[in-house]
mmCIF file of the N, C-alpha and C atoms, coordinates in Angstrom:
data_MODEL
# 
_entry.id   MODEL 
# 
loop_
_atom_site.group_PDB 
_atom_site.id 
_atom_site.type_symbol 
_atom_site.label_atom_id 
_atom_site.label_alt_id 
_atom_site.label_comp_id 
_atom_site.label_asym_id 
_atom_site.label_entity_id 
_atom_site.label_seq_id 
_atom_site.pdbx_PDB_ins_code 
_atom_site.Cartn_x 
_atom_site.Cartn_y 
_atom_site.Cartn_z 
_atom_site.occupancy 
_atom_site.B_iso_or_equiv 
_atom_site.pdbx_formal_charge 
_atom_site.auth_seq_id 
_atom_site.auth_comp_id 
_atom_site.auth_asym_id 
_atom_site.auth_atom_id 
_atom_site.pdbx_PDB_model_num 
ATOM 1   N N  . MET A 1 1  ? 106.426 42.129 108.607 1.00 0.00 ? 1  MET A N  1 
ATOM 2   C CA . MET A 1 1  ? 106.116 41.631 109.927 1.00 0.00 ? 1  MET A CA 1 
ATOM 3   C C  . MET A 1 1  ? 105.721 40.168 109.819 1.00 0.00 ? 1  MET A C  1 
ATOM 4   N N  . GLY A 1 2  ? 106.350 39.322 110.597 1.00 0.00 ? 2  GLY A N  1 
ATOM 5   C CA . GLY A 1 2  ? 106.138 37.891 110.516 1.00 0.00 ? 2  GLY A CA 1 
ATOM 6   C C  . GLY A 1 2  ? 104.797 37.425 111.041 1.00 0.00 ? 2  GLY A C  1 
ATOM 7   N N  . THR A 1 3  ? 104.285 38.074 112.052 1.00 0.00 ? 3  THR A N  1 
ATOM 8   C CA . THR A 1 3  ? 103.013 37.667 112.635 1.00 0.00 ? 3  THR A CA 1 
ATOM 9   C C  . THR A 1 3  ? 101.953 38.708 112.304 1.00 0.00 ? 3  THR A C  1 
ATOM 10  N N  . ALA A 1 4  ? 100.733 38.375 112.666 1.00 0.00 ? 4  ALA A N  1 
ATOM 11  C CA . ALA A 1 4  ? 99.643  39.322 112.417 1.00 0.00 ? 4  ALA A CA 1 
ATOM 12  C C  . ALA A 1 4  ? 99.908  40.607 113.190 1.00 0.00 ? 4  ALA A C  1 
ATOM 13  N N  . ALA A 1 5  ? 99.787  41.710 112.511 1.00 0.00 ? 5  ALA A N  1 
ATOM 14  C CA . ALA A 1 5  ? 100.065 43.005 113.135 1.00 0.00 ? 5  ALA A CA 1 
ATOM 15  C C  . ALA A 1 5  ? 98.890  43.427 114.009 1.00 0.00 ? 5  ALA A C  1 
ATOM 16  N N  . MET A 1 6  ? 99.230  44.133 115.076 1.00 0.00 ? 6  MET A N  1 
ATOM 17  C CA . MET A 1 6  ? 98.218  44.700 115.962 1.00 0.00 ? 6  MET A CA 1 
ATOM 18  C C  . MET A 1 6  ? 98.006  46.146 115.566 1.00 0.00 ? 6  MET A C  1 
ATOM 19  N N  . ARG A 1 7  ? 96.793  46.581 115.625 1.00 0.00 ? 7  ARG A N  1 
ATOM 20  C CA . ARG A 1 7  ? 96.482  47.965 115.289 1.00 0.00 ? 7  ARG A CA 1 
ATOM 21  C C  . ARG A 1 7  ? 96.527  48.804 116.566 1.00 0.00 ? 7  ARG A C  1 
ATOM 22  N N  . ALA A 1 8  ? 97.134  49.979 116.472 1.00 0.00 ? 8  ALA A N  1 
ATOM 23  C CA . ALA A 1 8  ? 97.226  50.873 117.620 1.00 0.00 ? 8  ALA A CA 1 
ATOM 24  C C  . ALA A 1 8  ? 97.049  52.310 117.141 1.00 0.00 ? 8  ALA A C  1 
ATOM 25  N N  . THR A 1 9  ? 96.479  53.124 117.987 1.00 0.00 ? 9  THR A N  1 
ATOM 26  C CA . THR A 1 9  ? 96.357  54.542 117.683 1.00 0.00 ? 9  THR A CA 1 
ATOM 27  C C  . THR A 1 9  ? 97.484  55.265 118.402 1.00 0.00 ? 9  THR A C  1 
ATOM 28  N N  . VAL A 1 10 ? 98.277  55.984 117.638 1.00 0.00 ? 10 VAL A N  1 
ATOM 29  C CA . VAL A 1 10 ? 99.400  56.731 118.191 1.00 0.00 ? 10 VAL A CA 1 
ATOM 30  C C  . VAL A 1 10 ? 99.289  58.158 117.689 1.00 0.00 ? 10 VAL A C  1 
ATOM 31  N N  . TYR A 1 11 ? 99.403  59.111 118.584 1.00 0.00 ? 11 TYR A N  1 
ATOM 32  C CA . TYR A 1 11 ? 99.343  60.516 118.203 1.00 0.00 ? 11 TYR A CA 1 
ATOM 33  C C  . TYR A 1 11 ? 100.767 61.031 118.037 1.00 0.00 ? 11 TYR A C  1 
ATOM 34  N N  . ILE A 1 12 ? 101.061 61.530 116.843 1.00 0.00 ? 12 ILE A N  1 
ATOM 35  C CA . ILE A 1 12 ? 102.405 61.973 116.503 1.00 0.00 ? 12 ILE A CA 1 
ATOM 36  C C  . ILE A 1 12 ? 102.370 63.468 116.204 1.00 0.00 ? 12 ILE A C  1 
ATOM 37  N N  . ASP A 1 13 ? 103.376 64.160 116.698 1.00 0.00 ? 13 ASP A N  1 
ATOM 38  C CA . ASP A 1 13 ? 103.529 65.580 116.430 1.00 0.00 ? 13 ASP A CA 1 
ATOM 39  C C  . ASP A 1 13 ? 103.480 65.810 114.910 1.00 0.00 ? 13 ASP A C  1 
ATOM 40  N N  . PRO A 1 14 ? 102.755 66.823 114.443 1.00 0.00 ? 14 PRO A N  1 
ATOM 41  C CA . PRO A 1 14 ? 102.618 67.045 112.997 1.00 0.00 ? 14 PRO A CA 1 
ATOM 42  C C  . PRO A 1 14 ? 103.943 67.157 112.243 1.00 0.00 ? 14 PRO A C  1 
ATOM 43  N N  . GLU A 1 15 ? 104.918 67.840 112.801 1.00 0.00 ? 15 GLU A N  1 
ATOM 44  C CA . GLU A 1 15 ? 106.216 67.969 112.136 1.00 0.00 ? 15 GLU A CA 1 
ATOM 45  C C  . GLU A 1 15 ? 106.938 66.620 112.065 1.00 0.00 ? 15 GLU A C  1 
ATOM 46  N N  . LEU A 1 16 ? 106.825 65.856 113.128 1.00 0.00 ? 16 LEU A N  1 
ATOM 47  C CA . LEU A 1 16 ? 107.433 64.535 113.156 1.00 0.00 ? 16 LEU A CA 1 
ATOM 48  C C  . LEU A 1 16 ? 106.743 63.614 112.141 1.00 0.00 ? 16 LEU A C  1 
ATOM 49  N N  . HIS A 1 17 ? 105.430 63.737 112.042 1.00 0.00 ? 17 HIS A N  1 
ATOM 50  C CA . HIS A 1 17 ? 104.671 62.928 111.078 1.00 0.00 ? 17 HIS A CA 1 
ATOM 51  C C  . HIS A 1 17 ? 105.081 63.280 109.650 1.00 0.00 ? 17 HIS A C  1 
ATOM 52  N N  . LYS A 1 18 ? 105.281 64.558 109.386 1.00 0.00 ? 18 LYS A N  1 
ATOM 53  C CA . LYS A 1 18 ? 105.707 64.993 108.057 1.00 0.00 ? 18 LYS A CA 1 
ATOM 54  C C  . LYS A 1 18 ? 107.070 64.390 107.718 1.00 0.00 ? 18 LYS A C  1 
ATOM 55  N N  . ALA A 1 19 ? 107.998 64.464 108.671 1.00 0.00 ? 19 ALA A N  1 
ATOM 56  C CA . ALA A 1 19 ? 109.330 63.893 108.458 1.00 0.00 ? 19 ALA A CA 1 
ATOM 57  C C  . ALA A 1 19 ? 109.248 62.385 108.257 1.00 0.00 ? 19 ALA A C  1 
ATOM 58  N N  . LEU A 1 20 ? 108.377 61.744 109.000 1.00 0.00 ? 20 LEU A N  1 
ATOM 59  C CA . LEU A 1 20 ? 108.193 60.296 108.881 1.00 0.00 ? 20 LEU A CA 1 
ATOM 60  C C  . LEU A 1 20 ? 107.637 59.929 107.509 1.00 0.00 ? 20 LEU A C  1 
ATOM 61  N N  . ARG A 1 21 ? 106.661 60.685 107.040 1.00 0.00 ? 21 ARG A N  1 
ATOM 62  C CA . ARG A 1 21 ? 106.095 60.441 105.707 1.00 0.00 ? 21 ARG A CA 1 
ATOM 63  C C  . ARG A 1 21 ? 107.164 60.606 104.635 1.00 0.00 ? 21 ARG A C  1 
ATOM 64  N N  . LEU A 1 22 ? 107.966 61.657 104.749 1.00 0.00 ? 22 LEU A N  1 
ATOM 65  C CA . LEU A 1 22 ? 109.030 61.891 103.778 1.00 0.00 ? 22 LEU A CA 1 
ATOM 66  C C  . LEU A 1 22 ? 110.059 60.759 103.786 1.00 0.00 ? 22 LEU A C  1 
ATOM 67  N N  . LYS A 1 23 ? 110.414 60.308 104.970 1.00 0.00 ? 23 LYS A N  1 
ATOM 68  C CA . LYS A 1 23 ? 111.374 59.202 105.066 1.00 0.00 ? 23 LYS A CA 1 
ATOM 69  C C  . LYS A 1 23 ? 110.786 57.933 104.478 1.00 0.00 ? 23 LYS A C  1 
ATOM 70  N N  . ALA A 1 24 ? 109.510 57.698 104.701 1.00 0.00 ? 24 ALA A N  1 
ATOM 71  C CA . ALA A 1 24 ? 108.853 56.518 104.153 1.00 0.00 ? 24 ALA A CA 1 
ATOM 72  C C  . ALA A 1 24 ? 108.919 56.527 102.625 1.00 0.00 ? 24 ALA A C  1 
ATOM 73  N N  . VAL A 1 25 ? 108.642 57.671 102.029 1.00 0.00 ? 25 VAL A N  1 
ATOM 74  C CA . VAL A 1 25 ? 108.709 57.788 100.569 1.00 0.00 ? 25 VAL A CA 1 
ATOM 75  C C  . VAL A 1 25 ? 110.145 57.621 100.090 1.00 0.00 ? 25 VAL A C  1 
ATOM 76  N N  . GLU A 1 26 ? 111.065 58.275 100.771 1.00 0.00 ? 26 GLU A N  1 
ATOM 77  C CA . GLU A 1 26 ? 112.468 58.257 100.377 1.00 0.00 ? 26 GLU A CA 1 
ATOM 78  C C  . GLU A 1 26 ? 113.074 56.851 100.443 1.00 0.00 ? 26 GLU A C  1 
ATOM 79  N N  . THR A 1 27 ? 112.649 56.071 101.429 1.00 0.00 ? 27 THR A N  1 
ATOM 80  C CA . THR A 1 27 ? 113.229 54.736 101.636 1.00 0.00 ? 27 THR A CA 1 
ATOM 81  C C  . THR A 1 27 ? 112.346 53.623 101.088 1.00 0.00 ? 27 THR A C  1 
ATOM 82  N N  . THR A 1 28 ? 111.213 53.989 100.501 1.00 0.00 ? 28 THR A N  1 
ATOM 83  C CA . THR A 1 28 ? 110.211 53.028 99.986  1.00 0.00 ? 28 THR A CA 1 
ATOM 84  C C  . THR A 1 28 ? 109.813 51.998 101.050 1.00 0.00 ? 28 THR A C  1 
ATOM 85  N N  . GLN A 1 29 ? 109.638 52.508 102.262 1.00 0.00 ? 29 GLN A N  1 
ATOM 86  C CA . GLN A 1 29 ? 109.151 51.685 103.362 1.00 0.00 ? 29 GLN A CA 1 
ATOM 87  C C  . GLN A 1 29 ? 107.864 52.305 103.877 1.00 0.00 ? 29 GLN A C  1 
ATOM 88  N N  . SER A 1 30 ? 107.049 51.487 104.525 1.00 0.00 ? 30 SER A N  1 
ATOM 89  C CA . SER A 1 30 ? 105.820 52.029 105.094 1.00 0.00 ? 30 SER A CA 1 
ATOM 90  C C  . SER A 1 30 ? 106.130 52.756 106.401 1.00 0.00 ? 30 SER A C  1 
ATOM 91  N N  . ILE A 1 31 ? 105.240 53.655 106.763 1.00 0.00 ? 31 ILE A N  1 
ATOM 92  C CA . ILE A 1 31 ? 105.375 54.334 108.053 1.00 0.00 ? 31 ILE A CA 1 
ATOM 93  C C  . ILE A 1 31 ? 105.351 53.297 109.172 1.00 0.00 ? 31 ILE A C  1 
ATOM 94  N N  . SER A 1 32 ? 104.492 52.299 109.045 1.00 0.00 ? 32 SER A N  1 
ATOM 95  C CA . SER A 1 32 ? 104.413 51.249 110.066 1.00 0.00 ? 32 SER A CA 1 
ATOM 96  C C  . SER A 1 32 ? 105.757 50.551 110.247 1.00 0.00 ? 32 SER A C  1 
ATOM 97  N N  . LYS A 1 33 ? 106.428 50.230 109.144 1.00 0.00 ? 33 LYS A N  1 
ATOM 98  C CA . LYS A 1 33 ? 107.723 49.563 109.253 1.00 0.00 ? 33 LYS A CA 1 
ATOM 99  C C  . LYS A 1 33 ? 108.748 50.467 109.916 1.00 0.00 ? 33 LYS A C  1 
ATOM 100 N N  . LEU A 1 34 ? 108.768 51.732 109.541 1.00 0.00 ? 34 LEU A N  1 
ATOM 101 C CA . LEU A 1 34 ? 109.704 52.662 110.156 1.00 0.00 ? 34 LEU A CA 1 
ATOM 102 C C  . LEU A 1 34 ? 109.465 52.783 111.653 1.00 0.00 ? 34 LEU A C  1 
ATOM 103 N N  . VAL A 1 35 ? 108.198 52.881 112.045 1.00 0.00 ? 35 VAL A N  1 
ATOM 104 C CA . VAL A 1 35 ? 107.863 53.005 113.467 1.00 0.00 ? 35 VAL A CA 1 
ATOM 105 C C  . VAL A 1 35 ? 108.218 51.714 114.206 1.00 0.00 ? 35 VAL A C  1 
ATOM 106 N N  . ASN A 1 36 ? 107.863 50.568 113.632 1.00 0.00 ? 36 ASN A N  1 
ATOM 107 C CA . ASN A 1 36 ? 108.198 49.289 114.267 1.00 0.00 ? 36 ASN A CA 1 
ATOM 108 C C  . ASN A 1 36 ? 109.706 49.130 114.429 1.00 0.00 ? 36 ASN A C  1 
ATOM 109 N N  . ASP A 1 37 ? 110.473 49.479 113.389 1.00 0.00 ? 37 ASP A N  1 
ATOM 110 C CA . ASP A 1 37 ? 111.933 49.374 113.477 1.00 0.00 ? 37 ASP A CA 1 
ATOM 111 C C  . ASP A 1 37 ? 112.493 50.284 114.562 1.00 0.00 ? 37 ASP A C  1 
ATOM 112 N N  . ALA A 1 38 ? 111.954 51.503 114.662 1.00 0.00 ? 38 ALA A N  1 
ATOM 113 C CA . ALA A 1 38 ? 112.426 52.442 115.685 1.00 0.00 ? 38 ALA A CA 1 
ATOM 114 C C  . ALA A 1 38 ? 112.110 51.925 117.090 1.00 0.00 ? 38 ALA A C  1 
ATOM 115 N N  . ILE A 1 39 ? 110.941 51.353 117.256 1.00 0.00 ? 39 ILE A N  1 
ATOM 116 C CA . ILE A 1 39 ? 110.561 50.805 118.571 1.00 0.00 ? 39 ILE A CA 1 
ATOM 117 C C  . ILE A 1 39 ? 111.452 49.626 118.925 1.00 0.00 ? 39 ILE A C  1 
ATOM 118 N N  . LYS A 1 40 ? 111.686 48.737 117.959 1.00 0.00 ? 40 LYS A N  1 
ATOM 119 C CA . LYS A 1 40 ? 112.560 47.586 118.214 1.00 0.00 ? 40 LYS A CA 1 
ATOM 120 C C  . LYS A 1 40 ? 113.953 48.044 118.611 1.00 0.00 ? 40 LYS A C  1 
ATOM 121 N N  . GLU A 1 41 ? 114.478 49.038 117.912 1.00 0.00 ? 41 GLU A N  1 
ATOM 122 C CA . GLU A 1 41 ? 115.814 49.556 118.219 1.00 0.00 ? 41 GLU A CA 1 
ATOM 123 C C  . GLU A 1 41 ? 115.862 50.153 119.624 1.00 0.00 ? 41 GLU A C  1 
ATOM 124 N N  . SER A 1 42 ? 114.832 50.895 119.970 1.00 0.00 ? 42 SER A N  1 
ATOM 125 C CA . SER A 1 42 ? 114.779 51.506 121.298 1.00 0.00 ? 42 SER A CA 1 
ATOM 126 C C  . SER A 1 42 ? 114.714 50.438 122.393 1.00 0.00 ? 42 SER A C  1 
ATOM 127 N N  . LEU A 1 43 ? 113.896 49.421 122.184 1.00 0.00 ? 43 LEU A N  1 
ATOM 128 C CA . LEU A 1 43 ? 113.776 48.343 123.175 1.00 0.00 ? 43 LEU A CA 1 
ATOM 129 C C  . LEU A 1 43 ? 115.070 47.542 123.277 1.00 0.00 ? 43 LEU A C  1 
ATOM 130 N N  . ALA A 1 44 ? 115.755 47.353 122.161 1.00 0.00 ? 44 ALA A N  1 
ATOM 131 C CA . ALA A 1 44 ? 117.032 46.640 122.186 1.00 0.00 ? 44 ALA A CA 1 
ATOM 132 C C  . ALA A 1 44 ? 118.071 47.430 122.982 1.00 0.00 ? 44 ALA A C  1 
ATOM 133 N N  . GLU A 1 45 ? 118.080 48.747 122.808 1.00 0.00 ? 45 GLU A N  1 
ATOM 134 C CA . GLU A 1 45 ? 119.001 49.589 123.584 1.00 0.00 ? 45 GLU A CA 1 
ATOM 135 C C  . GLU A 1 45 ? 118.697 49.479 125.071 1.00 0.00 ? 45 GLU A C  1 
ATOM 136 N N  . ASP A 1 46 ? 117.401 49.474 125.414 1.00 0.00 ? 46 ASP A N  1 
ATOM 137 C CA . ASP A 1 46 ? 117.021 49.323 126.819 1.00 0.00 ? 46 ASP A CA 1 
ATOM 138 C C  . ASP A 1 46 ? 117.502 47.980 127.362 1.00 0.00 ? 46 ASP A C  1 
ATOM 139 N N  . ALA A 1 47 ? 117.346 46.920 126.570 1.00 0.00 ? 47 ALA A N  1 
ATOM 140 C CA . ALA A 1 47 ? 117.776 45.590 126.998 1.00 0.00 ? 47 ALA A CA 1 
ATOM 141 C C  . ALA A 1 47 ? 119.289 45.559 127.220 1.00 0.00 ? 47 ALA A C  1 
ATOM 142 N N  . GLU A 1 48 ? 120.042 46.224 126.338 1.00 0.00 ? 48 GLU A N  1 
ATOM 143 C CA . GLU A 1 48 ? 121.501 46.298 126.501 1.00 0.00 ? 48 GLU A CA 1 
ATOM 144 C C  . GLU A 1 48 ? 121.857 47.043 127.781 1.00 0.00 ? 48 GLU A C  1 
ATOM 145 N N  . ASP A 1 49 ? 121.159 48.146 128.049 1.00 0.00 ? 49 ASP A N  1 
ATOM 146 C CA . ASP A 1 49 ? 121.423 48.920 129.262 1.00 0.00 ? 49 ASP A CA 1 
ATOM 147 C C  . ASP A 1 49 ? 121.130 48.098 130.506 1.00 0.00 ? 49 ASP A C  1 
ATOM 148 N N  . ILE A 1 50 ? 120.028 47.369 130.491 1.00 0.00 ? 50 ILE A N  1 
ATOM 149 C CA . ILE A 1 50 ? 119.655 46.538 131.644 1.00 0.00 ? 50 ILE A CA 1 
ATOM 150 C C  . ILE A 1 50 ? 120.680 45.432 131.848 1.00 0.00 ? 50 ILE A C  1 
ATOM 151 N N  . ALA A 1 51 ? 121.121 44.807 130.766 1.00 0.00 ? 51 ALA A N  1 
ATOM 152 C CA . ALA A 1 51 ? 122.123 43.744 130.869 1.00 0.00 ? 51 ALA A CA 1 
ATOM 153 C C  . ALA A 1 51 ? 123.430 44.289 131.434 1.00 0.00 ? 51 ALA A C  1 
ATOM 154 N N  . ALA A 1 52 ? 123.843 45.463 130.980 1.00 0.00 ? 52 ALA A N  1 
ATOM 155 C CA . ALA A 1 52 ? 125.071 46.073 131.491 1.00 0.00 ? 52 ALA A CA 1 
ATOM 156 C C  . ALA A 1 52 ? 124.934 46.411 132.970 1.00 0.00 ? 52 ALA A C  1 
ATOM 157 N N  . PHE A 1 53 ? 123.782 46.919 133.344 1.00 0.00 ? 53 PHE A N  1 
ATOM 158 C CA . PHE A 1 53 ? 123.540 47.254 134.746 1.00 0.00 ? 53 PHE A CA 1 
ATOM 159 C C  . PHE A 1 53 ? 123.594 45.997 135.606 1.00 0.00 ? 53 PHE A C  1 
ATOM 160 N N  . GLU A 1 54 ? 122.933 44.931 135.147 1.00 0.00 ? 54 GLU A N  1 
ATOM 161 C CA . GLU A 1 54 ? 122.911 43.683 135.911 1.00 0.00 ? 54 GLU A CA 1 
ATOM 162 C C  . GLU A 1 54 ? 124.308 43.074 136.023 1.00 0.00 ? 54 GLU A C  1 
ATOM 163 N N  . ALA A 1 55 ? 125.101 43.206 134.965 1.00 0.00 ? 55 ALA A N  1 
ATOM 164 C CA . ALA A 1 55 ? 126.465 42.670 134.992 1.00 0.00 ? 55 ALA A CA 1 
ATOM 165 C C  . ALA A 1 55 ? 127.328 43.402 136.011 1.00 0.00 ? 55 ALA A C  1 
ATOM 166 N N  . ARG A 1 56 ? 127.030 44.677 136.230 1.00 0.00 ? 56 ARG A N  1 
ATOM 167 C CA . ARG A 1 56 ? 127.848 45.479 137.147 1.00 0.00 ? 56 ARG A CA 1 
ATOM 168 C C  . ARG A 1 56 ? 127.222 45.600 138.536 1.00 0.00 ? 56 ARG A C  1 
ATOM 169 N N  . ALA A 1 57 ? 126.060 45.006 138.753 1.00 0.00 ? 57 ALA A N  1 
ATOM 170 C CA . ALA A 1 57 ? 125.335 45.169 140.008 1.00 0.00 ? 57 ALA A CA 1 
ATOM 171 C C  . ALA A 1 57 ? 126.124 44.684 141.221 1.00 0.00 ? 57 ALA A C  1 
ATOM 172 N N  . LYS A 1 58 ? 126.984 43.698 141.027 1.00 0.00 ? 58 LYS A N  1 
ATOM 173 C CA . LYS A 1 58 ? 127.722 43.137 142.158 1.00 0.00 ? 58 LYS A CA 1 
ATOM 174 C C  . LYS A 1 58 ? 129.068 43.814 142.392 1.00 0.00 ? 58 LYS A C  1 
ATOM 175 N N  . GLU A 1 59 ? 129.389 44.819 141.581 1.00 0.00 ? 59 GLU A N  1 
ATOM 176 C CA . GLU A 1 59 ? 130.628 45.561 141.792 1.00 0.00 ? 59 GLU A CA 1 
ATOM 177 C C  . GLU A 1 59 ? 130.522 46.341 143.098 1.00 0.00 ? 59 GLU A C  1 
ATOM 178 N N  . PRO A 1 60 ? 131.633 46.499 143.793 1.00 0.00 ? 60 PRO A N  1 
ATOM 179 C CA . PRO A 1 60 ? 131.570 47.257 145.047 1.00 0.00 ? 60 PRO A CA 1 
ATOM 180 C C  . PRO A 1 60 ? 131.232 48.725 144.777 1.00 0.00 ? 60 PRO A C  1 
ATOM 181 N N  . LEU A 1 61 ? 130.511 49.307 145.709 1.00 0.00 ? 61 LEU A N  1 
ATOM 182 C CA . LEU A 1 61 ? 130.147 50.711 145.590 1.00 0.00 ? 61 LEU A CA 1 
ATOM 183 C C  . LEU A 1 61 ? 131.348 51.580 145.943 1.00 0.00 ? 61 LEU A C  1 
ATOM 184 N N  . ILE A 1 62 ? 131.398 52.745 145.344 1.00 0.00 ? 62 ILE A N  1 
ATOM 185 C CA . ILE A 1 62 ? 132.467 53.696 145.626 1.00 0.00 ? 62 ILE A CA 1 
ATOM 186 C C  . ILE A 1 62 ? 131.810 55.044 145.920 1.00 0.00 ? 62 ILE A C  1 
ATOM 187 N N  . SER A 1 63 ? 132.325 55.734 146.905 1.00 0.00 ? 63 SER A N  1 
ATOM 188 C CA . SER A 1 63 ? 131.742 57.019 147.272 1.00 0.00 ? 63 SER A CA 1 
ATOM 189 C C  . SER A 1 63 ? 132.081 58.069 146.226 1.00 0.00 ? 63 SER A C  1 
ATOM 190 N N  . TYR A 1 64 ? 131.321 59.131 146.222 1.00 0.00 ? 64 TYR A N  1 
ATOM 191 C CA . TYR A 1 64 ? 131.553 60.238 145.300 1.00 0.00 ? 64 TYR A CA 1 
ATOM 192 C C  . TYR A 1 64 ? 132.949 60.812 145.508 1.00 0.00 ? 64 TYR A C  1 
ATOM 193 N N  . GLU A 1 65 ? 133.316 61.012 146.770 1.00 0.00 ? 65 GLU A N  1 
ATOM 194 C CA . GLU A 1 65 ? 134.611 61.589 147.085 1.00 0.00 ? 65 GLU A CA 1 
ATOM 195 C C  . GLU A 1 65 ? 135.743 60.690 146.590 1.00 0.00 ? 65 GLU A C  1 
ATOM 196 N N  . ALA A 1 66 ? 135.608 59.391 146.781 1.00 0.00 ? 66 ALA A N  1 
ATOM 197 C CA . ALA A 1 66 ? 136.636 58.455 146.333 1.00 0.00 ? 66 ALA A CA 1 
ATOM 198 C C  . ALA A 1 66 ? 136.743 58.461 144.809 1.00 0.00 ? 66 ALA A C  1 
ATOM 199 N N  . MET A 1 67 ? 135.627 58.583 144.133 1.00 0.00 ? 67 MET A N  1 
ATOM 200 C CA . MET A 1 67 ? 135.641 58.618 142.683 1.00 0.00 ? 67 MET A CA 1 
ATOM 201 C C  . MET A 1 67 ? 136.339 59.881 142.184 1.00 0.00 ? 67 MET A C  1 
ATOM 202 N N  . ILE A 1 68 ? 136.067 61.010 142.806 1.00 0.00 ? 68 ILE A N  1 
ATOM 203 C CA . ILE A 1 68 ? 136.726 62.263 142.429 1.00 0.00 ? 68 ILE A CA 1 
ATOM 204 C C  . ILE A 1 68 ? 138.237 62.131 142.612 1.00 0.00 ? 68 ILE A C  1 
ATOM 205 N N  . LYS A 1 69 ? 138.664 61.566 143.736 1.00 0.00 ? 69 LYS A N  1 
ATOM 206 C CA . LYS A 1 69 ? 140.093 61.373 143.987 1.00 0.00 ? 69 LYS A CA 1 
ATOM 207 C C  . LYS A 1 69 ? 140.711 60.478 142.916 1.00 0.00 ? 69 LYS A C  1 
ATOM 208 N N  . ARG A 1 70 ? 140.012 59.412 142.555 1.00 0.00 ? 70 ARG A N  1 
ATOM 209 C CA . ARG A 1 70 ? 140.519 58.490 141.537 1.00 0.00 ? 70 ARG A CA 1 
ATOM 210 C C  . ARG A 1 70 ? 140.654 59.186 140.182 1.00 0.00 ? 70 ARG A C  1 
ATOM 211 N N  . LEU A 1 71 ? 139.651 59.965 139.812 1.00 0.00 ? 71 LEU A N  1 
ATOM 212 C CA . LEU A 1 71 ? 139.684 60.675 138.535 1.00 0.00 ? 71 LEU A CA 1 
ATOM 213 C C  . LEU A 1 71 ? 140.815 61.698 138.501 1.00 0.00 ? 71 LEU A C  1 
ATOM 214 N N  . LYS A 1 72 ? 141.028 62.388 139.619 1.00 0.00 ? 72 LYS A N  1 
ATOM 215 C CA . LYS A 1 72 ? 142.122 63.364 139.692 1.00 0.00 ? 72 LYS A CA 1 
ATOM 216 C C  . LYS A 1 72 ? 143.485 62.655 139.608 1.00 0.00 ? 72 LYS A C  1 
ATOM 217 N N  . LYS A 1 73 ? 143.593 61.536 140.307 1.00 0.00 ? 73 LYS A N  1 
ATOM 218 C CA . LYS A 1 73 ? 144.843 60.774 140.295 1.00 0.00 ? 73 LYS A CA 1 
ATOM 219 C C  . LYS A 1 73 ? 145.168 60.288 138.882 1.00 0.00 ? 73 LYS A C  1 
ATOM 220 N N  . ASP A 1 74 ? 144.144 59.862 138.151 1.00 0.00 ? 74 ASP A N  1 
ATOM 221 C CA . ASP A 1 74 ? 144.332 59.369 136.766 1.00 0.00 ? 74 ASP A CA 1 
ATOM 222 C C  . ASP A 1 74 ? 144.479 60.497 135.759 1.00 0.00 ? 74 ASP A C  1 
ATOM 223 N N  . GLY A 1 75 ? 144.320 61.754 136.217 1.00 0.00 ? 75 GLY A N  1 
ATOM 224 C CA . GLY A 1 75 ? 144.463 62.903 135.337 1.00 0.00 ? 75 GLY A CA 1 
ATOM 225 C C  . GLY A 1 75 ? 143.255 63.140 134.433 1.00 0.00 ? 75 GLY A C  1 
ATOM 226 N N  . ARG A 1 76 ? 142.129 62.585 134.778 1.00 0.00 ? 76 ARG A N  1 
ATOM 227 C CA . ARG A 1 76 ? 140.921 62.751 133.958 1.00 0.00 ? 76 ARG A CA 1 
ATOM 228 C C  . ARG A 1 76 ? 140.204 64.052 134.259 1.00 0.00 ? 76 ARG A C  1 
ATOM 229 N N  . ILE A 1 77 ? 140.412 64.560 135.478 1.00 0.00 ? 77 ILE A N  1 
ATOM 230 C CA . ILE A 1 77 ? 139.838 65.863 135.829 1.00 0.00 ? 77 ILE A CA 1 
ATOM 231 C C  . ILE A 1 77 ? 140.881 66.683 136.565 1.00 0.00 ? 77 ILE A C  1 
# 
């Protein structure tokens, strides 16, 4: 971690904690690093989803019925 780390209390399911400990040993990484990496990945996915949504926000709306007709016409359903 490049900057000073913040301390936080997080309650983790015992089975999940066991798996996390095992992964930490297996990968020679700390639990903190594994958790930080997972959080970063999750936030990055959210950012990608938001960007995709914003990019498509100005697309014209289509009704449910029109979408069904389009899918049937294209042979998708």
